[in-house]
N, C-alpha and C positions, 0 to 999 in steps of 0.2 A: 714138797719135798724137803725134811728135814736138816736145820744148820745150815750154816753158809760155805761153801769150797773157797778155801783159801786164796788169796789174791796170788797174780803171775809175780815172782821175785821182779825185785826193783833195779833197776841199773846205776853203776857207779857212774855219775858225769862224766869221767874219762873213758870206764866201758862205754856211754852210751856214744860220743864223740867217735869211737872207735867202730863201733857199731855200724855207723852209718857211713862214718870212709868205706869201711868194709863194702857194706850194701846199696855205695853208688859207683861203686866200682866194678861188681857181681853184676850189678845192672846192665852197666856201659861194655864191659867186655862177651858176656853171652848174648846180648843183643845185636852186637856186631858181627858176635859168629853166625848168629840163626838168620842176619840179615846177606851173610855172605852168600848164603847157601840160598836163599830164596833169588836174588840178582844175579847167581851164577847163571842159574835154570832163568830166568830173563834173559840174558843177552846169549847165552846159547841157541833159548828159542829165534830170540831173532836173527839170530845170524848162521844158526847149518844144523839146530836136530830135524827142521821139516826135510833137509834132503836123505839125513842118515834113517829117519824113523817112518818116513810118510813118501819114499824118493818114488809109489808108481804115480802120483799127483803131479800137474804142473807143477810149476813154479809160484804163481800167486797161491794154489789149494795149499803145497809143502806150506807157506806161512802162515795160512792162517788156521792149518791144522794142527802145527808147533804152537800157534799161540793158545787155541783151543785147550790142550794141555798146560799152558800156564794157567788159563783160567779156572780149566777144574781144581788149581791147585788153592782154588778161594773156596772150594764144594764145604769143606769141612771145617775151615774155621771158625762158622758158631759151633762145632759140634763140639771143638777144640776148649773155643770160650767156655761152655759148657762144662763140660768135665775138668777140664784143668781151673774153670775157676769155683768146681766142689771142691776141689780138693786143697786148695789156695784159702777157701774161704772158714772150711771145715779142719782140716788136718795141718796143712801147712804152707806159706809162702813157698820154702826152703823146697821142700818135695816137688812142688808142681816146676818151681823153674827148674831142678835135677833133670825131670823125664822129660821135660820139653826139649831142652839143650839133648839130651842122650837122643832124640825124638830123631830132629832136624837135623843133627851131624851126620847121627848112621845111614836116613834114607839119603841124605846128599852123598854121602860117600858111597853106596849101592848104585843111585845114576850112573857114575862113573864106571861102574863096573859092568855096567850093562850089554850084550852081546848087540847089537845093529840089525835092523828090516832086512839085510843081507845074510846073517846067518841063524837067524832064525824064524825070520817071515812077522807073522804077526804077532805074535809072544811079545816081539820088541817094542812093538806101542803100547801093549798091553802093561807091559810090565814098568813101563815109565809112566805113563799114570798113575800108577797104583801108589808108588816111591812119591809121584810129586801131591797127589790125597794124601799122605803123608807127610810132608811138609806143609800145606794146608792145618793137619791137624795139629801139627807142634807151633806153630806162629800162633793160629787161634788161644793158645793159653799161656806163650811168652810175652806178652808185650804186655797184657794186664800185669804179672806177677812182677815182672821189670819195675816196671812203674810204681808199684806198692813199695816192693822192698826196698828202694830208694828212698820214697817222699816220706812214707809212714815213718823209718827210722830217723828221718832229717829234724831238725829245728824248724821253728812255726815259719821263722823269717826266712828257710831257704828251701820250702817246699816245690817252689815249681822249679826249681833250682838244678833240686835231686830227683827230681824225674822224666825233668828233660835228656839226664843220662842215658836213660832209657831210648831214646830220640837221636840223640847223638850216633848211639848204635849202628842206628840205619845207613846216615850221610858212609858212615868210616867201612860199615860191611860195602856200600856201593864201592868205595875206593879201592878196597882190597879186591872188590869182583873185578873190577873194571882196571885194577893195575895187574892182575894175571893177564888177563885177555891181552892188553896192551904187550905184555912180554912176550907174548906168545907170538909166533910168524902167523902171518896170516893166508886168507886162499886153504892149498891142499892141505898145508900142515895141520888146519884143523878140524878138517874133511876128514882126514887118515888118520887120527887118534888125538889129535892134541888137545881136542876140545874138552876129553876126559880130564886133565891136571889138573882143571881147577876146581873137579869135584872132589878129587881123590883128594887136595892138601885141606880139606875140611874134616880129614879123620882127623889129622894133627891140632889145625886151629880146633876142634872138639877135645882136647886132653887138654890144651890151656884153660877152657870156658868151665870145665868139671874140677880143676882144681884150685879156682876160684871161689867158686860155686858150693865144695862142700866146707868153707870157711865160713861163709854168713850164718848168720845167728837171727832166731826169731824174735821180729821187734816189739817192744811193749806194748804196743797200741793194737796190734793184732792178737796178743796172746790176751791180752782184757779183752778182748771181742768174744774171741774164741773161749773164753772162759763163760761169758753172758750169755752163749751161744749154748752151752753145756747146762747151763742153770734153769733153760727155760723152754719145755718141753713141747710149749706151742709153735716155736718155731721150726716152719717148715726146709725141705729140701731148699737150696738157695735160688735154682731157676725159677721155682714153682711162688717162692715168696715176691724175687723180684713182682712176675709179669703179673701180680694178683696187689702190690701195694707201690709199686713203682709202674706203671704205663707208659706216661707221660714223657718221665724222664729216660727211660731207655729209649724213646722217638727222640728226643734230642740230641742222647748221644750218639744216633745213628744219625741223625741228620748233620749233626756239626763234623761226623767223621770223612763225611762223602767227598770233601777236596783233600782228603788222602791217595786219592786216585790218580791227582796230579802227577804225581812219579811214578805212574804205570803208562800213564800217556805219554811223558817227555823219554823216562828209559827204557820202555821197549817201542810203541808203537813211530815215536819220534823216529827210535835209531832205525827200523824198517825202514820207513817211510822214507828220510833223508836220503839212506845209501842207496834204496833200491830204485827211486823213482827221479831223488830231487839231484842227485850229480854228487851226493856230499862224499868224500874220503870216506869210509871206517873211521881211521885213524882220527880226522878228526875230529867227527863224532865222540869218539871214546874220552879223547885228552879233553873236548870239551867235558864230559860228563864227569872225568876226574877231579876237573879245576872247580868245579861247580859243589862238586859232594866236598873239597875241603874246604871250603867259601861255607857250607851248610854247616860244617862240624865247628865252623868260628863262631857266624850267627847267632848260631842255637842256645851254649848257655848263655850271650848277650844278653838274646830277647828273654832268657826267662829270668835272670836278674833284675829285668825292667818290669817284667809279670810280679817278681814277689816286692818290686816297689810301691807298684801301683794296687793291681788287682788282676787274679788270675780271670777273671770274664771280661775284665776290662781290654786288658794287652789282647784275649784271644778277637776282641770284635776287630780293633787295630790292626792288630796283623791280619787278619782275614781281607778287611779292606786292602790292605797295601798290597793283596797276593790278587786279591781280584783285577787289579789293576797290571800290574807287573806279570804277571804268568801268561793267562791263554793266548791273547793274540800278539804279541812281542812275540812268543817263542812261534809260532803257526807263522807267523808274517816274514819273520826274520831266515830262520831255518829254510824255510820255503824258496829263497832266494837262489843257494846254494852257493851266496858267497863264505868263504869261510869266515871272515872278519864278525858279517853277520850272525852267521851262525853262532858264534863262540859269545856274542851280545843275547841272542834270545833266548838261550841256553840258562844261560847265568843267570836273566834276570828272572827267569823260571825258578832258578836254585832260590835265589832273594827271597821273591815273593812265600813259597813253599816253605825256607826254612822257620821263619818268625813265626809262620799258622804254626806250623809241627812243633815248636820247639815248647810252646804254653797248651798245646790239645792234648797233653798226659798231665800238665799241673792241672788245669781247669774240670776236667774231666772226673778224676780223683775227688774233686769238693762236692760230688752232685751226688755220694752216697753214704750211707754211715759203715763204718769198716766190716757190722757183719756182713755186708752183703755188696764190699766193694771189690774186689777183684772179678766176681760175676759181672756185676752193675758195667765195670767200664769195659767190660772184656765183648761181652755180647753185642753191644749195641756196635762197636767199634770192629767187631768181625765181621758184621752184619752190613756193615756196609761194605766191608772189603770183600764177601762173600758173592753180594746182591749186585756190586759197583763197581766197585777196583777191579775187581778180575773181569769182567765182561767191557771194562776201557778199551784197550791195543785193540782188542778181535771186531769191538762195535766200528772205531775209530777207521779201521782198517775198513771195513765195508764200506763207508761212508765215503772216504776221501775216495772212490772210483781203483781202476786199475793203471789208470793214465797219474793219479796222484795231484791231480788236480781241483777236484772237488772240496775245498779247505772252511765252505763258511760255517757247512753242519758239525764240523770238528770245535771249530774257535767259542761258536754256540755252545754245545756241549760241556766242554770244558770253566766255560764261565758259570755255564750253570750250575755247575755240579760245585764251583764257591759259593753260589749266591744261596743254596740249599743249606752250606756248611755253616754262614754271616746267622739267618733262622734258627736254626737251631740255637749255635752260641746266644742268640740276643734272650731267646724264650727257655731258655737251659736253667741258669738258677733260679728262678722266679716260681718253676715249676717243681724245681728239684727243692725245697724250702713246704713249698704245700704237702707236697707228697710224704717228706721226710718225717714232717711236726705229725701225721696221719700216722707213719708206723711207728711213732715211740707216743703215741698215745698222746701229744700236746694237744690240747683244746685251741681250736683255728676263733683270731680273734679278726671280727670281722670291721674297718672302719668306714 
């Protein structure tokens, strides 16, 4: 190639600061709307969808069938990571985020319009599965794009905090979802059509998210990386380049992301287990989830600011250990008592652990890849963990605990084991990333 392509235009300092603020808020609002749709489905699956879409089964089989459709939503998440990762790494971070938002908002709203089994028979669960898979496809691309559009626009000393804005979106989505279900009358109202309301509200939220994301601008780091890609014809499609040059880093991202499954352990499995077999009132559990999500919203930026002061890696290690201590055993033991106060304590401790671990996860993973491959890089391993682990956790735990809900030792081991796996990935990730990044950039390795 002859000549040199012009460098991307440089922003002024005020414009750069304004873009960083817009990017952070765009990441936050968009992910809140995305996760609202995801949590609405999880809550509805635990409470009512089994009765409406799988009525021919026994009550336990109804629940398992509904949770199976929840798990199916994770199948396409890695596909979304690859598809939207390509768009985000090669074309536009902004375009990718707009597409994922429309896909999630549209599919969530469509679920709220579906006829039930009583109206159209087997077509009802089939349509439910299709829209659930579209939700998964959307989430597969949303998270990585939201993390990067915020963190890449931020100054160096605020990158973990900026990335955590996408993480704050998750508990806010949970707050919105739980609040809507709390405001609805329980019992027959939900079964008779009230369950549609939370899904249909997604259409309104979609318009709000689109207005904010249309104002986003591409950040300078991404524009420079895209220009380097255009000047280098040897570079492959991101997923192929990633698998060829960063195999161990991808593995570390997958391992470190396994503890994300804890949220589905609590919000889906434990919700059903506690209300169906342990005598916990649905309202009590939903109130605890709402308070816990508010607590996570407060703790997330605080933990991210701490990470910016030390390092993303150190913070990730420390906070994952905290999660291991306060999460798995207290949740199952205390919720299993059925005592209202202890149920609240167990759920809130789980939120504390998950909040600090999740707060720094995005900022840590973003340090592991060069900008040219970063969208696909952080998305693929994260979404594979969602597809292969998180989506199956409620179903596996429900099966392990037994029909009477008393076999809890196995699920405690499962929950704790996933956090230990995440700790191993975080401990190994940075060193592996340095070696593979140096090879990718053609920098000679110096052995000591």
